[in-house]
C-alpha positions as CSV (number, residue, x, y, z in Angstrom):
1,M,-50.7,-53.4,82.2
2,A,-48.1,-56.1,82.9
3,Y,-45.9,-54.8,80.1
4,G,-46.3,-51.3,81.4
5,V,-45.0,-52.3,84.8
6,L,-41.9,-53.7,83.0
7,Y,-41.3,-50.4,81.3
8,A,-41.5,-48.6,84.7
9,L,-39.5,-51.2,86.7
10,P,-36.0,-49.8,85.9
11,F,-37.0,-46.4,87.2
12,V,-38.5,-47.9,90.4
13,L,-35.4,-50.0,90.9
14,V,-32.8,-47.3,90.3
15,F,-34.5,-44.6,92.4
16,G,-35.5,-47.2,95.1
17,L,-31.9,-48.3,95.3
18,M,-30.7,-44.7,95.5
19,Y,-33.2,-44.2,98.3
20,R,-31.9,-47.3,100.1
21,L,-28.3,-46.4,99.7
22,L,-28.4,-42.6,100.2
23,L,-31.5,-41.6,102.1
24,V,-32.7,-44.3,104.4
25,E,-30.6,-43.0,107.3
26,R,-32.5,-39.7,107.4
27,A,-35.9,-41.1,106.3
28,H,-39.1,-40.3,108.1
29,L,-40.5,-43.8,108.4
30,L,-44.1,-44.1,109.5
31,E,-45.0,-46.5,112.2
32,V,-48.0,-47.7,110.4
33,S,-49.0,-51.3,109.7
34,G,-52.1,-53.2,108.9
35,L,-55.1,-51.2,108.0
36,S,-53.4,-47.8,108.6
37,F,-50.7,-48.7,106.1
38,Y,-53.3,-49.7,103.5
39,C,-55.3,-46.4,104.1
40,V,-52.1,-44.4,103.4
41,F,-51.3,-46.5,100.3
42,I,-54.8,-46.1,98.9
43,A,-54.8,-42.4,99.6
44,V,-51.5,-42.1,97.6
45,I,-53.0,-44.1,94.7
46,V,-56.2,-42.1,94.6
47,I,-54.5,-38.7,94.7
48,S,-51.8,-39.8,92.2
49,V,-54.3,-41.3,89.7
50,V,-56.4,-38.1,89.6
51,I,-53.4,-35.9,89.1
52,H,-52.0,-38.3,86.6
53,E,-55.1,-38.1,84.4
54,L,-55.3,-34.3,84.8
55,L,-51.7,-34.0,83.6
56,H,-52.6,-36.0,80.4
57,G,-55.3,-33.4,79.7
58,V,-53.0,-30.5,80.5
59,G,-50.4,-31.9,78.1
60,W,-52.7,-32.5,75.2
61,A,-54.6,-29.2,75.8
62,A,-51.3,-27.2,75.8
63,A,-49.4,-29.1,73.0
64,S,-52.4,-29.2,70.6
65,G,-52.9,-25.5,70.6
66,K,-56.6,-26.2,70.7
67,G,-57.0,-26.1,74.4
68,W,-59.4,-28.3,76.3
69,N,-61.5,-29.0,73.2
70,V,-59.2,-32.0,72.4
71,V,-59.5,-33.5,75.9
72,R,-62.1,-36.0,77.2
73,F,-62.3,-37.1,80.8
74,N,-64.2,-40.2,81.8
75,I,-64.8,-42.4,84.8
76,N,-65.0,-46.1,84.0
77,A,-65.4,-48.7,86.8
78,M,-64.7,-45.9,89.3
79,M,-61.3,-45.1,87.6
80,P,-60.8,-41.7,86.0
81,S,-59.3,-41.6,82.6
82,C,-58.3,-39.0,80.0
83,A,-58.1,-39.3,76.3
84,S,-57.3,-37.1,73.3
85,K,-60.4,-36.6,71.1
86,A,-58.4,-35.1,68.2
87,A,-55.8,-36.5,65.9
88,L,-52.6,-34.8,67.0
89,E,-49.1,-34.5,65.6
90,K,-46.7,-37.0,67.1
91,R,-44.9,-34.5,69.3
92,A,-48.2,-33.1,70.7
93,Y,-49.5,-36.5,71.4
94,L,-46.3,-37.6,73.2
95,T,-46.4,-34.4,75.3
96,G,-49.8,-35.5,76.8
97,V,-48.8,-39.1,77.1
98,L,-45.5,-38.4,78.9
99,M,-46.6,-35.5,81.1
100,P,-47.5,-37.7,84.1
101,F,-44.3,-39.6,83.8
102,I,-42.2,-36.4,83.8
103,V,-44.1,-34.3,86.3
104,L,-45.2,-37.0,88.8
105,G,-42.5,-39.5,88.3
106,F,-39.5,-37.1,88.5
107,G,-41.4,-34.8,90.9
108,S,-41.7,-37.8,93.2
109,V,-37.9,-38.2,93.0
110,V,-37.4,-34.6,94.0
111,F,-39.9,-35.2,96.8
112,I,-38.1,-38.3,98.0
113,F,-34.8,-36.4,98.2
114,M,-36.4,-33.4,100.1
115,Y,-38.5,-35.6,102.4
116,P,-37.3,-39.2,102.4
117,G,-39.7,-41.6,104.0
118,T,-42.5,-44.1,103.7
119,V,-45.0,-41.8,102.0
120,S,-42.4,-40.4,99.5
121,L,-41.2,-43.9,98.6
122,L,-44.8,-45.1,98.1
123,T,-45.6,-42.0,96.0
124,M,-42.5,-42.5,93.8
125,M,-43.3,-46.2,93.2
126,V,-47.0,-45.5,92.5
127,N,-46.2,-42.6,90.1
128,F,-43.6,-44.5,88.1
129,I,-45.7,-47.7,87.9
130,S,-48.8,-45.9,86.9
131,A,-46.9,-44.2,84.1
132,G,-45.5,-47.6,82.8
133,A,-48.2,-48.1,80.2
134,D,-47.8,-44.5,79.1
135,L,-44.1,-45.2,78.5
136,M,-44.9,-48.3,76.5
137,I,-47.4,-46.3,74.3
138,A,-44.7,-43.5,73.9
139,F,-42.1,-46.0,72.7
140,H,-44.6,-47.4,70.1
141,V,-45.6,-43.9,69.0
142,L,-42.0,-43.0,68.4
143,K,-41.7,-45.8,65.9
144,E,-44.6,-44.5,63.9
145,G,-43.7,-42.6,60.8
146,D,-45.2,-39.3,59.8
147,A,-48.6,-39.9,61.3
148,L,-51.4,-38.2,63.2
149,I,-52.1,-39.9,66.5
150,V,-55.4,-40.2,68.4
151,D,-56.3,-42.2,71.4
152,H,-58.3,-45.3,70.7
153,P,-62.0,-44.6,71.5
154,T,-62.7,-47.7,73.4
155,K,-59.3,-49.4,74.3
156,A,-56.0,-48.5,75.8
157,G,-53.6,-47.3,73.2
158,Y,-53.8,-45.2,70.1
159,I,-54.6,-45.1,66.3
160,A,-52.1,-43.7,63.8
161,F,-53.4,-42.0,60.7
162,Y,-51.1,-41.7,57.7
163,K,-51.4,-39.3,54.8
């Protein structure tokens, strides 16, 4: 997870700096602190994580051509997760892995420009950081040769099968 944060950090820094330089003057800053701030922050995390995992499933279901049969949803330690049950071509696997980064990450950037403020900034940060491990996996998958890729059944990451 720590390495995943490092993969996401450039996006958080670039778009956070853009926010600070271009948007903070018209930002809708919430006057929340203490417990109220943490409640907002937790709500952003919970909503983002659920949508993040659903987007993995949508990506794998669509890119595999086999629909929801290749997708498995779990809840471990009160955290939702999604995995590909089938060995997929590299492109199809990458579609599912990168879907949350593309949709939620860059969707958050659009949201921050439309409605700059505390909630949009938190949402952008959460969505890019939560996709950091996905970015790390995607970079490793890109280095694989002609392989079929499947999520590891018990750990974070994947297994590559070569012909």
